[in-house]
C-alpha positions as CSV (number, residue, x, y, z in Angstrom):
1,M,-7.6,-18.9,-15.9
2,V,-9.8,-15.8,-15.7
3,Q,-10.0,-13.8,-19.0
4,Y,-10.0,-10.0,-18.7
5,S,-11.2,-7.5,-21.2
6,R,-8.1,-5.6,-22.0
7,A,-10.1,-2.6,-23.4
8,L,-12.2,-2.5,-20.2
9,L,-9.2,-2.6,-17.9
10,D,-7.3,0.0,-19.9
11,T,-10.3,2.3,-19.9
12,S,-11.0,1.9,-16.2
13,F,-7.4,2.2,-15.1
14,A,-6.8,5.3,-17.3
15,A,-9.9,6.9,-15.8
16,L,-8.7,6.1,-12.3
17,A,-5.2,7.3,-13.0
18,D,-6.2,10.9,-12.4
19,P,-6.5,12.1,-8.8
20,T,-9.3,14.5,-9.7
21,R,-11.3,11.7,-11.2
22,R,-10.7,9.5,-8.1
23,G,-11.8,12.5,-6.0
24,I,-15.0,12.7,-8.1
25,L,-15.8,9.1,-7.4
26,E,-15.2,9.6,-3.7
27,R,-17.5,12.5,-3.7
28,L,-20.2,10.7,-5.6
29,G,-19.9,7.8,-3.2
30,R,-21.4,10.1,-0.6
31,A,-24.1,11.7,-2.7
32,D,-25.1,12.5,-6.3
33,A,-23.9,15.9,-7.5
34,S,-24.3,18.2,-10.5
35,V,-21.4,18.8,-12.8
36,T,-21.6,22.5,-11.6
37,D,-21.3,21.4,-8.0
38,L,-18.3,19.1,-8.8
39,A,-16.6,21.9,-10.7
40,E,-16.9,24.3,-7.8
41,R,-15.8,21.6,-5.3
42,F,-12.7,20.9,-7.3
43,D,-12.0,24.5,-8.2
44,M,-12.2,23.8,-11.9
45,T,-13.9,25.2,-15.0
46,L,-17.2,23.7,-16.0
47,T,-15.6,22.6,-19.3
48,G,-12.7,20.8,-17.5
49,M,-15.1,19.0,-15.1
50,K,-17.3,17.9,-18.1
51,K,-14.2,16.3,-19.6
52,H,-13.4,14.4,-16.4
53,V,-17.0,13.3,-16.0
54,G,-17.0,12.2,-19.7
55,V,-13.9,10.0,-19.1
56,L,-15.5,8.4,-16.0
57,E,-18.8,8.0,-17.9
58,R,-17.1,6.2,-20.8
59,A,-15.5,3.8,-18.3
60,G,-18.9,3.1,-16.8
61,L,-17.9,4.5,-13.5
62,V,-20.2,7.4,-13.5
63,A,-23.7,7.9,-15.0
64,T,-25.2,11.3,-15.8
65,E,-28.8,12.5,-16.3
66,K,-29.8,15.8,-17.7
67,V,-32.8,17.4,-16.0
68,G,-33.6,20.8,-17.4
69,R,-30.3,22.7,-17.6
70,E,-28.5,20.7,-15.0
71,R,-26.6,17.5,-15.5
72,T,-26.6,15.3,-12.4
73,C,-23.8,12.7,-11.8
74,R,-24.0,9.5,-9.8
75,L,-21.9,6.4,-9.5
76,G,-22.3,4.1,-12.4
77,R,-23.8,0.6,-12.1
78,R,-20.6,-1.2,-13.0
79,R,-19.0,-2.2,-9.8
80,M,-15.5,-2.9,-11.1
81,E,-15.5,-6.6,-10.3
82,E,-13.2,-7.3,-13.2
83,E,-10.7,-4.7,-12.1
84,A,-10.8,-6.0,-8.5
85,A,-10.2,-9.6,-9.7
86,W,-7.3,-8.4,-11.9
87,I,-5.7,-6.6,-8.9
88,A,-6.3,-9.6,-6.6
89,R,-4.6,-11.9,-9.1
90,Y,-1.5,-9.8,-9.1
91,R,-1.6,-9.3,-5.3
92,E,-1.5,-13.1,-4.9
93,L,1.4,-13.3,-7.3
94,W,3.4,-10.7,-5.5
95,E,2.6,-12.1,-2.1
96,A,3.9,-15.5,-3.2
97,R,7.1,-13.8,-4.4
98,F,7.6,-11.9,-1.2
99,D,7.0,-15.1,0.8
100,A,9.7,-16.8,-1.3
101,L,12.0,-13.9,-0.7
102,D,11.3,-14.1,3.1
103,R,12.3,-17.8,3.0
104,I,15.6,-17.0,1.3
105,V,16.3,-14.2,3.8
106,E,15.6,-16.6,6.7
107,E,17.9,-19.2,5.1
108,L,20.7,-16.6,4.8
109,K,20.2,-15.6,8.4
110,Q,20.4,-19.2,9.5
111,E,23.5,-19.7,7.5
112,D,25.1,-16.7,9.2
113,R,24.2,-18.0,12.6
114,T,25.8,-21.4,11.9
115,G,29.1,-20.0,10.8
116,G,28.5,-20.0,7.1
117,R,27.7,-23.7,6.8
118,R,24.7,-24.4,4.7
119,R,22.1,-26.7,5.9
120,R,21.3,-29.7,3.7
121,K,17.7,-30.2,2.7
């Protein structure tokens, strides 16, 4: 069984829980941007944007570099493989449950068609 770092997952998913932070990641996926540019783009104060960027940076999703008076943001090096694996594991689990539910529904439909008689397995 794959072991996941609970702290890493918690930090990542907490960072991704906010729509503004997801928007920042989408924006940085197109091009690097300064904190000032991001604040203007999201109609937010510089202080508010710095807090969002800090959360993303602590999660390893964003990296910043200060050049002169400007702090530039780019996507972090961490590619979220662990988070993707965790999601895939639960997707497989739920798909198996839905497949089982589909089989039950089909059995019930078949039972209705045969006048309530259950087929023997």
